[in-house]
Backbone as CSV, one residue per row, in Angstrom:
resi,resn,N_x,N_y,N_z,CA_x,CA_y,CA_z,C_x,C_y,C_z
1,MET,19.463,9.197,44.995,19.051,8.754,44.140,17.350,9.082,45.303
2,PRO,16.348,9.997,45.125,15.780,10.687,45.662,14.407,9.882,45.459
3,LEU,13.494,9.662,46.756,12.272,8.862,46.663,11.114,9.918,45.910
4,THR,10.391,9.466,44.887,9.970,10.768,43.797,8.070,10.186,43.727
5,TYR,7.725,11.606,44.316,6.168,11.232,44.376,5.706,11.725,43.358
6,HIS,4.978,11.226,42.336,5.099,11.384,40.570,3.105,11.984,40.591
7,VAL,3.299,13.603,40.405,1.668,12.776,40.353,1.064,13.083,38.568
8,GLY,0.207,12.581,38.611,-0.996,12.445,37.447,-2.137,11.849,37.319
9,ARG,-2.407,11.267,36.723,-4.475,10.788,36.051,-4.511,9.511,36.956
10,HIS,-5.453,9.530,37.467,-5.646,7.751,38.200,-7.069,7.834,39.044
11,ASP,-8.176,6.960,38.560,-9.232,6.802,39.139,-9.571,7.578,38.655
12,GLU,-9.779,7.743,37.439,-11.098,9.362,37.078,-10.956,10.734,37.736
13,GLY,-9.269,11.430,38.016,-9.184,11.893,38.788,-7.631,12.365,38.495
14,PHE,-6.743,12.516,39.776,-5.966,12.632,39.980,-5.013,12.354,41.737
15,ALA,-3.838,11.587,41.412,-3.531,11.099,42.285,-1.946,11.436,41.967
16,TYR,-0.751,10.595,43.277,-0.013,10.794,43.311,0.294,9.396,43.983
17,ARG,1.824,8.629,43.023,2.443,7.580,43.340,3.833,7.521,43.796
18,VAL,4.303,6.664,44.547,5.534,6.008,44.666,6.014,5.580,44.377
19,ARG,6.756,5.024,43.261,7.554,3.832,42.596,5.960,3.503,42.027
20,ASP,5.203,2.219,42.229,3.845,1.180,42.028,2.656,1.696,42.677
21,VAL,3.337,2.305,43.909,1.860,2.302,44.379,0.919,3.306,44.752
22,TRP,0.041,3.938,44.393,-0.671,5.228,43.560,-1.621,5.614,45.115
23,SER,-1.731,6.963,45.032,-2.479,7.551,46.745,-3.993,7.472,46.063
24,GLU,-4.763,7.242,47.033,-5.985,8.006,46.583,-6.945,8.995,45.986
25,ALA,-7.138,9.178,45.026,-7.516,9.236,44.152,-8.503,11.041,44.157
26,PHE,-7.620,12.330,43.698,-8.265,13.740,43.922,-9.297,13.990,43.096
27,PRO,-9.787,14.888,42.750,-10.678,15.339,42.180,-10.013,16.309,41.310
28,ASP,-8.871,16.925,41.325,-8.737,17.791,40.912,-6.630,17.703,41.453
29,HIS,-6.537,18.101,39.497,-4.541,18.292,40.069,-3.817,19.178,41.023
30,GLU,-4.384,20.123,41.365,-3.945,21.184,42.348,-3.870,20.847,43.558
31,SER,-5.290,19.767,44.266,-5.238,18.785,45.235,-4.130,17.830,45.313
32,ALA,-3.834,16.894,44.166,-3.060,15.697,44.105,-1.380,16.624,43.746
33,LEU,-1.264,17.541,43.557,-0.034,18.066,43.639,0.234,18.579,44.861
34,ALA,-0.551,19.283,45.745,-0.507,19.640,47.048,-0.705,18.812,48.154
35,ALA,-0.975,17.294,48.373,-0.848,16.279,48.929,0.189,15.317,48.261
36,ALA,0.847,15.150,47.418,2.417,15.000,46.998,3.462,15.675,47.769
37,LYS,3.246,17.373,47.635,4.626,18.031,48.892,4.632,17.427,49.714
38,SER,2.670,17.601,50.581,2.495,17.516,51.891,3.123,16.049,52.482
39,ALA,3.077,14.998,51.467,3.763,13.525,52.139,4.761,14.096,51.410
40,ALA,5.760,14.256,50.596,7.269,14.519,50.553,8.092,15.051,51.643
41,VAL,7.347,16.286,51.770,7.560,16.771,53.213,7.717,16.639,54.481
42,ARG,6.496,15.830,54.385,6.510,14.274,56.003,8.180,13.413,55.876
43,GLN,7.497,12.931,54.909,8.687,11.711,54.443,9.808,12.067,55.247
44,HIS,10.440,13.141,54.347,11.687,13.827,54.551,12.229,14.579,56.058
45,GLN,11.280,14.636,56.736,11.447,15.606,57.935,12.448,14.981,58.941
46,GLY,13.196,15.607,58.859,14.407,15.502,59.844,13.853,15.660,61.062
47,GLY,15.061,15.604,62.404,14.770,16.094,63.748,15.119,14.963,64.402
48,ASP,13.992,14.671,65.473,13.973,13.613,66.274,14.014,12.051,65.490
49,ASP,14.151,10.758,65.964,13.900,9.779,65.671,12.633,9.286,65.815
50,ALA,12.182,8.429,64.355,10.803,8.642,64.269,10.338,7.015,63.259
51,GLU,9.276,6.675,63.611,8.603,5.536,63.029,8.349,6.006,61.992
52,ILE,7.868,5.662,60.507,7.981,5.514,59.383,7.443,4.553,58.757
53,SER,6.343,5.135,57.999,4.838,3.707,57.348,4.743,4.249,55.979
54,TYR,4.970,3.327,54.873,4.543,3.651,53.836,4.131,2.456,52.858
55,GLN,3.315,2.606,51.869,2.580,0.930,51.435,3.223,0.777,50.874
56,LEU,3.653,-0.540,50.450,4.708,-1.541,49.065,3.491,-1.926,48.175
57,ALA,4.386,-2.069,47.169,3.836,-2.396,46.065,2.350,-3.740,45.863
58,ASP,2.730,-4.554,47.305,1.903,-5.327,47.152,0.953,-4.948,47.535
59,GLY,0.531,-3.882,48.747,-0.308,-3.813,49.203,0.025,-3.765,50.695
60,ARG,1.025,-4.397,50.885,1.247,-4.186,52.551,2.202,-3.080,52.638
61,TRP,1.972,-2.587,54.434,2.336,-1.453,55.047,3.955,-1.808,55.488
62,HIS,4.672,-0.787,55.600,5.819,-1.279,56.237,6.416,-0.271,56.980
63,THR,6.689,-0.741,58.258,7.234,0.475,59.314,8.483,0.117,59.731
64,GLU,9.417,1.399,59.694,10.618,1.294,59.812,11.147,2.111,61.059
65,HIS,12.425,2.695,61.591,12.729,3.296,62.712,13.552,4.265,61.856
66,VAL,13.643,5.053,62.006,14.651,6.220,61.167,15.194,7.287,61.876
67,SER,16.437,7.365,62.278,17.199,7.593,62.839,17.078,9.420,62.748
68,SER,17.555,10.745,63.532,17.204,11.843,63.856,18.256,12.172,62.449
69,GLY,17.352,13.006,61.337,18.426,13.252,59.626,17.840,12.182,58.850
70,GLY,17.323,10.963,59.268,17.987,9.732,58.635,17.160,9.698,57.489
71,GLY,15.677,10.596,57.450,14.786,10.322,56.664,15.156,10.577,54.781
72,PRO,14.469,9.637,53.991,15.028,9.815,52.604,14.735,10.708,51.769
73,THR,15.244,11.397,50.688,15.474,12.732,50.059,13.840,12.994,49.138
74,THR,13.633,13.389,49.372,12.386,13.370,48.781,11.961,14.162,47.265
75,ALA,11.294,14.077,46.490,11.186,15.460,45.165,9.636,15.021,45.002
76,VAL,9.000,15.929,43.906,7.749,15.708,44.130,8.425,16.375,42.286
77,ARG,7.341,15.003,41.079,7.544,15.107,40.133,6.292,15.801,39.361
78,ASP,5.662,16.604,38.998,4.380,16.813,37.901,4.275,16.590,36.546
79,ASP,3.566,14.898,36.541,3.991,14.286,35.292,2.993,14.110,34.085
80,GLU,1.481,15.916,34.532,1.026,16.168,33.733,1.479,16.850,32.839
81,PRO,1.388,16.449,31.703,1.702,18.068,30.466,0.917,19.056,30.133
82,MET,2.006,20.741,30.482,1.272,21.763,30.750,0.165,21.676,29.104
83,LEU,-0.533,22.415,30.114,-1.906,22.942,28.198,-1.322,24.230,27.886
């Protein structure tokens, strides 16, 4: 099951979230979508071993070691309806 970045309205703007944790707000949908895609790519990067960090639902940060090619499968879902 992929780690999904959801893009939607948040804090009087747009943001992306993973599970229940939201990113900072962006002024427009396009900026939030671009940031979500960038974060998803960085989270999924393979190659060398790496330390990855992400924020948990309770606000704490979690860091873990990921072996090369061991990053999670990621996806981006745009939750905003088409106008």
